Each structure stands twice: as structure tokens, then as C-alpha cells.
ChimeraX commands (.cxc) that place a marker at each C-alpha (Angstrom):
marker #1 position -15.70,18.39,-4.95 radius 0.5
marker #1 position -11.82,18.94,-4.82 radius 0.5
marker #1 position -12.09,15.86,-2.43 radius 0.5
marker #1 position -13.92,13.16,-4.20 radius 0.5
marker #1 position -11.79,13.77,-7.23 radius 0.5
marker #1 position -8.49,13.79,-4.89 radius 0.5
marker #1 position -10.03,10.02,-3.57 radius 0.5
marker #1 position -10.88,8.45,-6.95 radius 0.5
marker #1 position -7.68,9.57,-8.07 radius 0.5
marker #1 position -5.89,7.74,-5.09 radius 0.5
marker #1 position -8.46,4.59,-6.15 radius 0.5
marker #1 position -7.40,4.71,-9.71 radius 0.5
marker #1 position -3.55,5.06,-8.73 radius 0.5
marker #1 position -3.99,1.75,-6.66 radius 0.5
marker #1 position -5.75,-0.01,-9.47 radius 0.5
marker #1 position -3.43,0.38,-11.62 radius 0.5
marker #1 position -0.43,-0.79,-9.41 radius 0.5
marker #1 position -2.62,-3.81,-9.13 radius 0.5
marker #1 position -3.80,-4.79,-13.09 radius 0.5
marker #1 position -0.08,-3.91,-14.19 radius 0.5
marker #1 position 0.95,-6.15,-11.33 radius 0.5
marker #1 position -1.29,-8.87,-12.49 radius 0.5
marker #1 position -0.26,-8.51,-16.38 radius 0.5
marker #1 position 1.69,-11.58,-17.21 radius 0.5
marker #1 position 5.41,-11.44,-18.56 radius 0.5
marker #1 position 6.06,-12.08,-21.93 radius 0.5
marker #1 position 6.38,-16.02,-21.89 radius 0.5
marker #1 position 5.26,-16.52,-18.19 radius 0.5
marker #1 position 2.52,-18.95,-17.49 radius 0.5
marker #1 position -0.18,-16.52,-15.17 radius 0.5
marker #1 position -2.18,-19.53,-14.65 radius 0.5
marker #1 position 0.07,-21.84,-13.18 radius 0.5
marker #1 position 0.40,-20.24,-9.76 radius 0.5
marker #1 position -3.44,-21.11,-9.92 radius 0.5
marker #1 position -3.07,-24.53,-11.17 radius 0.5
marker #1 position -4.23,-24.02,-15.00 radius 0.5
marker #1 position -3.75,-22.86,-17.60 radius 0.5
marker #1 position -3.15,-19.11,-18.65 radius 0.5
marker #1 position -6.00,-18.98,-21.25 radius 0.5
marker #1 position -8.80,-20.27,-18.05 radius 0.5
marker #1 position -7.34,-18.34,-15.36 radius 0.5
marker #1 position -9.80,-14.55,-16.11 radius 0.5
marker #1 position -11.82,-16.31,-19.29 radius 0.5
marker #1 position -11.50,-17.56,-22.39 radius 0.5
marker #1 position -10.47,-15.06,-23.71 radius 0.5
marker #1 position -7.22,-15.20,-21.57 radius 0.5
marker #1 position -5.92,-12.18,-19.39 radius 0.5
marker #1 position -4.07,-10.30,-22.41 radius 0.5
marker #1 position -6.90,-8.75,-23.34 radius 0.5
marker #1 position -9.12,-8.41,-20.44 radius 0.5
marker #1 position -6.11,-6.81,-18.38 radius 0.5
marker #1 position -4.78,-4.67,-21.61 radius 0.5
marker #1 position -8.66,-3.16,-21.55 radius 0.5
marker #1 position -8.64,-2.78,-17.71 radius 0.5
marker #1 position -5.10,-1.00,-17.76 radius 0.5
marker #1 position -6.71,1.34,-20.64 radius 0.5
marker #1 position -9.74,1.95,-19.36 radius 0.5
marker #1 position -8.01,3.11,-15.03 radius 0.5
marker #1 position -5.00,4.88,-17.32 radius 0.5
marker #1 position -7.20,7.68,-18.69 radius 0.5
marker #1 position -9.01,7.56,-15.55 radius 0.5
marker #1 position -6.08,8.24,-13.85 radius 0.5
marker #1 position -5.09,10.88,-16.22 radius 0.5
marker #1 position -8.28,12.64,-16.51 radius 0.5
marker #1 position -7.94,12.98,-12.59 radius 0.5
marker #1 position -4.49,14.28,-12.25 radius 0.5
marker #1 position -5.55,17.15,-14.78 radius 0.5
marker #1 position -8.43,17.61,-13.28 radius 0.5
marker #1 position -6.63,18.31,-9.89 radius 0.5
marker #1 position -3.33,19.49,-11.48 radius 0.5
marker #1 position -6.39,22.66,-12.85 radius 0.5
marker #1 position -8.24,22.99,-10.13 radius 0.5
marker #1 position -4.93,23.42,-8.11 radius 0.5
marker #1 position -4.06,26.31,-10.10 radius 0.5
marker #1 position -7.23,28.16,-9.99 radius 0.5
marker #1 position -7.26,27.87,-5.97 radius 0.5
marker #1 position -4.97,30.81,-5.38 radius 0.5
marker #1 position -1.41,31.88,-4.82 radius 0.5
marker #1 position 0.48,29.05,-3.14 radius 0.5
marker #1 position 2.40,29.05,0.61 radius 0.5
marker #1 position 6.13,30.06,-1.28 radius 0.5
marker #1 position 4.13,33.21,-2.80 radius 0.5
marker #1 position 2.62,33.82,0.56 radius 0.5
marker #1 position 5.33,33.21,2.29 radius 0.5
marker #1 position 7.47,36.87,3.56 radius 0.5
marker #1 position 10.63,37.63,1.41 radius 0.5
marker #1 position 14.12,36.08,3.45 radius 0.5
marker #1 position 16.44,39.31,4.73 radius 0.5
marker #1 position 19.77,39.48,2.95 radius 0.5
marker #1 position 22.73,40.26,5.47 radius 0.5
marker #1 position 23.29,43.50,3.78 radius 0.5
marker #1 position 19.92,44.92,4.53 radius 0.5
marker #1 position 19.53,43.57,7.93 radius 0.5
marker #1 position 18.29,46.30,10.61 radius 0.5
marker #1 position 21.42,48.87,12.18 radius 0.5
marker #1 position 20.94,48.99,16.03 radius 0.5
marker #1 position 19.40,51.39,17.77 radius 0.5
marker #1 position 21.00,54.81,18.66 radius 0.5
marker #1 position 20.40,54.54,22.30 radius 0.5
marker #1 position 21.94,51.61,22.57 radius 0.5
marker #1 position 24.82,50.43,25.09 radius 0.5
marker #1 position 27.01,49.33,23.23 radius 0.5
marker #1 position 29.54,46.94,25.30 radius 0.5
marker #1 position 32.04,46.46,22.26 radius 0.5
marker #1 position 32.98,49.92,22.41 radius 0.5
marker #1 position 33.70,49.92,26.59 radius 0.5
marker #1 position 37.26,48.31,27.91 radius 0.5
marker #1 position 36.14,44.86,30.15 radius 0.5
marker #1 position 36.65,46.07,33.90 radius 0.5
marker #1 position 39.80,44.70,35.69 radius 0.5
marker #1 position 38.56,42.30,38.62 radius 0.5
marker #1 position 40.28,43.28,41.90 radius 0.5
marker #1 position 42.45,41.61,43.68 radius 0.5
marker #1 position 41.13,40.99,47.18 radius 0.5
marker #1 position 44.12,41.23,50.34 radius 0.5
marker link #1:1,2 radius 0.2
marker link #1:2,3 radius 0.2
marker link #1:3,4 radius 0.2
marker link #1:4,5 radius 0.2
marker link #1:5,6 radius 0.2
marker link #1:6,7 radius 0.2
marker link #1:7,8 radius 0.2
marker link #1:8,9 radius 0.2
marker link #1:9,10 radius 0.2
marker link #1:10,11 radius 0.2
marker link #1:11,12 radius 0.2
marker link #1:12,13 radius 0.2
marker link #1:13,14 radius 0.2
marker link #1:14,15 radius 0.2
marker link #1:15,16 radius 0.2
marker link #1:16,17 radius 0.2
marker link #1:17,18 radius 0.2
marker link #1:18,19 radius 0.2
marker link #1:19,20 radius 0.2
marker link #1:20,21 radius 0.2
marker link #1:21,22 radius 0.2
marker link #1:22,23 radius 0.2
marker link #1:23,24 radius 0.2
marker link #1:24,25 radius 0.2
marker link #1:25,26 radius 0.2
marker link #1:26,27 radius 0.2
marker link #1:27,28 radius 0.2
marker link #1:28,29 radius 0.2
marker link #1:29,30 radius 0.2
marker link #1:30,31 radius 0.2
marker link #1:31,32 radius 0.2
marker link #1:32,33 radius 0.2
marker link #1:33,34 radius 0.2
marker link #1:34,35 radius 0.2
marker link #1:35,36 radius 0.2
marker link #1:36,37 radius 0.2
marker link #1:37,38 radius 0.2
marker link #1:38,39 radius 0.2
marker link #1:39,40 radius 0.2
marker link #1:40,41 radius 0.2
marker link #1:41,42 radius 0.2
marker link #1:42,43 radius 0.2
marker link #1:43,44 radius 0.2
marker link #1:44,45 radius 0.2
marker link #1:45,46 radius 0.2
marker link #1:46,47 radius 0.2
marker link #1:47,48 radius 0.2
marker link #1:48,49 radius 0.2
marker link #1:49,50 radius 0.2
marker link #1:50,51 radius 0.2
marker link #1:51,52 radius 0.2
marker link #1:52,53 radius 0.2
marker link #1:53,54 radius 0.2
marker link #1:54,55 radius 0.2
marker link #1:55,56 radius 0.2
marker link #1:56,57 radius 0.2
marker link #1:57,58 radius 0.2
marker link #1:58,59 radius 0.2
marker link #1:59,60 radius 0.2
marker link #1:60,61 radius 0.2
marker link #1:61,62 radius 0.2
marker link #1:62,63 radius 0.2
marker link #1:63,64 radius 0.2
marker link #1:64,65 radius 0.2
marker link #1:65,66 radius 0.2
marker link #1:66,67 radius 0.2
marker link #1:67,68 radius 0.2
marker link #1:68,69 radius 0.2
marker link #1:69,70 radius 0.2
marker link #1:70,71 radius 0.2
marker link #1:71,72 radius 0.2
marker link #1:72,73 radius 0.2
marker link #1:73,74 radius 0.2
marker link #1:74,75 radius 0.2
marker link #1:75,76 radius 0.2
marker link #1:76,77 radius 0.2
marker link #1:77,78 radius 0.2
marker link #1:78,79 radius 0.2
marker link #1:79,80 radius 0.2
marker link #1:80,81 radius 0.2
marker link #1:81,82 radius 0.2
marker link #1:82,83 radius 0.2
marker link #1:83,84 radius 0.2
marker link #1:84,85 radius 0.2
marker link #1:85,86 radius 0.2
marker link #1:86,87 radius 0.2
marker link #1:87,88 radius 0.2
marker link #1:88,89 radius 0.2
marker link #1:89,90 radius 0.2
marker link #1:90,91 radius 0.2
marker link #1:91,92 radius 0.2
marker link #1:92,93 radius 0.2
marker link #1:93,94 radius 0.2
marker link #1:94,95 radius 0.2
marker link #1:95,96 radius 0.2
marker link #1:96,97 radius 0.2
marker link #1:97,98 radius 0.2
marker link #1:98,99 radius 0.2
marker link #1:99,100 radius 0.2
marker link #1:100,101 radius 0.2
marker link #1:101,102 radius 0.2
marker link #1:102,103 radius 0.2
marker link #1:103,104 radius 0.2
marker link #1:104,105 radius 0.2
marker link #1:105,106 radius 0.2
marker link #1:106,107 radius 0.2
marker link #1:107,108 radius 0.2
marker link #1:108,109 radius 0.2
marker link #1:109,110 radius 0.2
marker link #1:110,111 radius 0.2
marker link #1:111,112 radius 0.2
marker link #1:112,113 radius 0.2
marker link #1:113,114 radius 0.2
marker link #1:114,115 radius 0.2
view
């Protein structure tokens, strides 16, 4: 079910981008690119009402899928960050074992000179 909603959401995203890019700006002549007037490109009703209604429908689908995906992710359980181990601070670092050799306390041996 989660995969189906994700696919619908992606398709709604792409469709919304396409529909918004197809809309003519204020005073732009969309039909001039196709060799006709702007009223005949998308039918007799014009580009404004058809693309406007399609934008509204696709935007509602986009919002519903967004809310559904957000709700379903919240129901799935803890996130990856909730399961991550807590970072170790420098003050809480474990002490060295007592029987470990401590090289810092012993002086370094001088190299022997060969005659």
C-alpha cells in the first residue's frame, strides 16, 4: 500500500509540474507557438479554465498523498535516528586497563653506539 501511494505521489508531482508549465502567463499568447489563437489550443473554453481545473485536481491529489505518506511514516515506528547509538563524549571515555603497559611513563632507550 505504501508503495502504491508513493507511485501515485510521484505521478502527481510530475503532472503538477507539467500542468503548471503549460499554463500561459498573463498576456502570453500560448497558441502562437502552435500556429493558432490561444482560444483554440485547449478547446473552445480556452486554456485558462481547463488547465486551472486540472491544476486544482492534481494539487488536491498531491496534498492528500503527502498527508497519507506522512501519517504512514509516523505509524511505522522509530526512525533511524531513534535507533542510533548515543555518541560518546570525551569525558565519558573508558579508562585504560590497569595491566596495560604504559609507554609514556618509561624513558626511551638510547641507541647503542657501535665502535
